[in-house]
N, C-alpha and C positions, 0 to 999 in steps of 0.2 A: 396545344389546342389552337385551332384556327380562330382568329378574331372575327367578330361580326363584320368588320369593314372589308374583309378580304373576299367575301363571297356575295353573290347577288342575292337580293331578297327572294324568298320563296313564298309563293301563295299556293295553298293546297285547296282544291275545289272538290267537294264530295259529290257523289252521284245521287241518283233518285232516292227520295225519302229521308235524306240525311242533311244534317246541319254541320257547322264547324266542329261540333263536339266529336264527330266521328274520327277526327284526326288527332285527338288529344294525346294519345301515347306517342304517335309519330312526331308531333311537335316537340314533346319533351325530349325525345332522343335527338332530334335535330338541334335543339338548343344546347344539349350537352356536347354536341359536335362543333359548336361555335357558329351555327347557322342562324340567320335571322328569318324565322319562319312563322307564318300565321295562316290560319284557316278561315275560309269564307263560308257564310251561310247565304246561299242564293235566295233571291226573292221567291216567295211562295213556300219556302221551307222553314220559316220562322214561326213556331207555334203561337208566338205573342202577336203576330200580325193578323188582325181580324179580317183583313181583306186578302189574305194569302191566296184564296181560291181564284182571284182575278188576275194573278200575276202571269206574265207571258215570257216566252223565250227572249223577246226584245228587252224586257225588264231585267232579265238575268244577265244579258250581255252588257247592258248599261252599268249594272252594279259591278260586274267584273272589271270593266274599263275603269271605273272610278277607283276601285281598290288597287289596280295595277299602277295607275298614275300617282296615287297617294303614297305608294312605296318608293317613288323616285325611280321609275322604270329606267332601263329594262329589268325584268324579273325572270325568275324561273317559275313556270306554271306547272303544277302537278295536278293532273286531272284523272279522277276515277270514274269509270263506267259512264253513266248518263250525263256526266258533266261535259261530254264530248261536243254537245251541241253549242253551248255558249262559248266554250274554249276555242273550238274551230272557227266560230264566227269572229271572235276577237283576233285570232291569228290572221284571218282574212282582211279585217278592217285596219288593223294596226300591227303588222308583223314586227315593226321596229321596237315595240314595247316589250317584246319577249325575247330573252336571250336563249332560252331553251324551254321546250315543253317535254314533260315526263308523263307519258300515258301509263296509268296503272290499270292493267287488265282492261284496256280501252284503246281508242284510236280515233283519228280524224274522220269526220263524216263528209259526204259529198253534197254538192249543191242540190237543193230541192228536197233533201231527206227530212222527214218528220218522224219522230219516234213512234207516234200512233196517229196517223192522219185521220183515221176513221173512228177515233175515240168518241163514244156516244155523246151527243149534244146535251142530253139531260143529266149528265154526270159532271160534277164540279172538279173531280180529281180521281186519281188512282191510288187507293190505299195500299199499304204493304200487303202483298198476297200471303196466303197461308204458306208456311215454310215447305210443305210437301210440294206445292205447286212451284214455288220460287226455286227450289232446289233442282227442278227439272230444266230451268232456264239458266241458272247460274250456280256454280258450285259453292256449297256451304262448308266445304272441307276446312277443318281446323278451328271451327267455331264451337265454343262450349255452350252448354245450356244457359249459363248465366249471360253469356254474350248475346245469344239469341233472344233471351228475355229482355235485355236492355234495348236491343234493336227494335223489338216489338213495342216496347214502352215508349220509346222516343221517336219512332218513325212518324213522319208527317206525309199526308197524301200528296202525291205529285200533282200540281195544278193541271187541269185539262188544257189550258192555253199553252202551257209549255209543251205538252205532249203533241198537240195538233199543229203547232206552228212550224213550217219548214225552215230549214237553214238556207240562207241566201248568200252565195259566195261568188266572187268574180276576180280575185286578186291572186295570181299564181305565185306571188312573192311568199305566200304562206308555206309553200313547199320548201323554201330555203331556210326556214327556221330550224336550227339543230334540234333533233328529236331523239328521245330515248323511250323505248318500249319496255316496261316491266311486265313480263309475261308470266301469268300465274295459272289460271285455269286452262289456258292453252299454252303449250310450249312454243318457244320462239321459232322452231323449225316449222311447226304447223302454221303459225302466223305468216311466215314468209311464203309458204306454199300457197296459202289462200290468197295472199296479195298477188303473187305471180299469176295465179289462175284467174284473177279478175273478179273474185267473189265480191258482191256488192258491198258487204260490210267491211271489206279490207282493201278495196281497189285503190283508195287514196294513198295507201302506204307505198305502193310501187312508184309513186311520183315524187317522193321525198328525196332530196339531194344529200342529206346528212342524217342518217338514222343508225342508232345503236340499239342492240337488243340485250336484255338481261333476264335470265330465267330465275324466277322465285316460285318454286313449286309449292302451291297452296291453293286455297279456294279464291273466290271472286272478291273477298273482302280482306286483303292482306294487312290492312291497317289495324285489324283486330287479331288476325291469326298469327302474323309474323311482323309486328310493328318495328322491332329493333332492326331486323334485316332490311325491311323496306326503307327505314330511315338511313341506314348505311348506304344503300344504293343511291338514294336521293342526294345525300351529302357528298358522295363521290362524284356525282354529276356536276355539282357546283364547286368542286375543288376543295371541300373540307375534309378533315380527317376525323372519322367518328371516334368518340371517346370509348374506352374499354373499361 
């Protein structure tokens, strides 16, 4: 087994509606592989925070920066889905703090992009949609009824300030951070094609200088549908040997 001192610290960042709890199974598997891994609840996603609806993307970036520095950077960042806004911003501001970024069914965003710039001003946040509607936007493949029930029970509305605030970027050094894409609901071949074609959601990928692709065929939430396999991929990226 690889000792904790031989691999970089890993910080797992969940996407919209989720807290650190979403990574529990993956963290357990990573610990068994000898990795020092922890998950982060971004500002606005802690149900105990009475002011969570007021949190912004700027707040999330600041919290991520604090967490990374507390680990004794550089770290490996693992970002799922909507975590791409704060993670891309951190990569832009302080690329030296990140040894590798692992995008899980996600990827870097471009300058000026906001998740929902026209989100209604009279709404404080975006609650988890009904699953029929959510499934039309992101694959629910591999999720049991019990998992969906837990998702519904624990989901926190994504703050409007996070959704509306655009990402501001200006440091091309972010393209030099080694990158791994864990491709789940879209196969790596499709991701590459979309990047090459200049699709707005994938255009940043074509500018990366060191990118690897790993296919993990499942839905958009592999931390629940295939947690062991996802942990094995992450462990391999930091040089650990997953326990069997």
